[in-house]
C-alpha positions in Angstrom: -302.8 -1.6 -57.3 -303.1 -4.9 -59.9 -301.7 -2.3 -62.6 -298.7 -1.6 -60.3 -297.8 -4.9 -58.9 -298.8 -7.1 -62.3 -296.3 -4.9 -65.0 -295.5 -7.9 -67.6 -298.3 -9.6 -69.9 -297.3 -12.8 -69.2 -298.6 -16.3 -68.5 -299.4 -16.7 -64.6 -301.6 -17.7 -62.1 -303.6 -15.9 -59.3 -305.2 -16.5 -55.6 -308.3 -14.5 -54.9 -309.7 -13.6 -51.4 -312.6 -12.1 -50.2 -310.6 -10.9 -46.8 -307.5 -9.6 -46.3 -305.3 -12.8 -44.4 -308.2 -15.0 -45.1 -308.1 -18.5 -47.0 -308.2 -18.1 -50.7 -311.7 -18.2 -52.4 -310.6 -18.2 -56.0 -308.0 -20.0 -58.3 -307.0 -18.7 -61.7 -304.7 -18.6 -64.4 -303.9 -16.8 -67.5 -302.4 -18.6 -70.6 -301.0 -15.0 -71.9 -301.7 -12.2 -69.6 -302.0 -12.9 -65.6 -302.6 -9.1 -65.6 -305.5 -9.0 -67.6 -307.5 -11.7 -66.2 -306.7 -10.3 -62.5 -308.5 -7.0 -64.0 -311.5 -8.9 -64.8 -311.9 -11.0 -61.8 -311.1 -8.3 -58.6 -313.9 -6.0 -57.7 -316.5 -8.7 -58.0 -316.8 -10.6 -54.8 -313.1 -10.9 -54.4 -310.9 -7.7 -53.3 -307.1 -8.9 -52.5 -305.0 -11.3 -54.3 -301.4 -13.3 -55.0 -300.5 -13.9 -58.1 -297.0 -15.5 -59.8 -295.7 -15.0 -63.3 -294.9 -18.4 -65.2 -292.6 -18.9 -68.0 -294.7 -21.1 -70.2 -298.4 -21.8 -70.3 -297.9 -25.6 -69.4 -295.9 -24.3 -66.8 -299.1 -22.1 -65.6 -301.6 -25.1 -65.9 -299.4 -27.4 -63.9 -299.0 -24.8 -60.9 -302.8 -24.1 -61.3 -303.3 -28.1 -60.7 -301.0 -28.1 -58.0 -302.3 -25.5 -56.5 -306.2 -26.8 -56.8 -305.4 -29.9 -55.2 -304.1 -27.7 -52.4 -306.8 -25.6 -51.7 -309.9 -27.5 -53.2 -311.6 -27.4 -50.1 -311.7 -23.9 -49.9 -312.3 -22.6 -53.4 -315.5 -21.0 -54.9 -314.4 -22.8 -58.2 -314.3 -26.3 -57.4 -313.8 -27.9 -60.9 -310.6 -29.2 -62.2 -308.3 -26.8 -63.9 -309.3 -26.7 -67.9 -306.1 -27.5 -69.8 -305.6 -25.1 -73.2 -307.5 -26.4 -76.1 -305.1 -28.6 -78.5 -303.0 -29.8 -75.7 -302.4 -33.1 -74.3 -301.1 -32.0 -71.3 -302.2 -33.9 -67.9 -302.5 -33.0 -64.1 -299.2 -33.5 -62.5 -300.9 -34.6 -59.4 -303.8 -36.8 -60.5 -303.3 -37.1 -64.0 -306.7 -35.8 -65.2 -307.4 -35.9 -68.8 -305.4 -39.5 -68.9 
């Protein structure tokens, strides 16, 4: 399913679900190829997904931060998203990393 829906090697964010229509349980991002990261995570405890392409790694980081703050009470991964090494990016919601 992932290979049919996520065709381009592009930065992006994704949500994983254990049940269809349920609360998102995992939030992830990849700064190069969201498809590759989805393929690594799906099939463990998570069976369903949503994703969104981003134009740049910075956009993916910002979007992941925003989703994290909206959904953190439901997520299995509760740590604030990490910025890529070598960047000075801050969270657009809480200015984490200030």
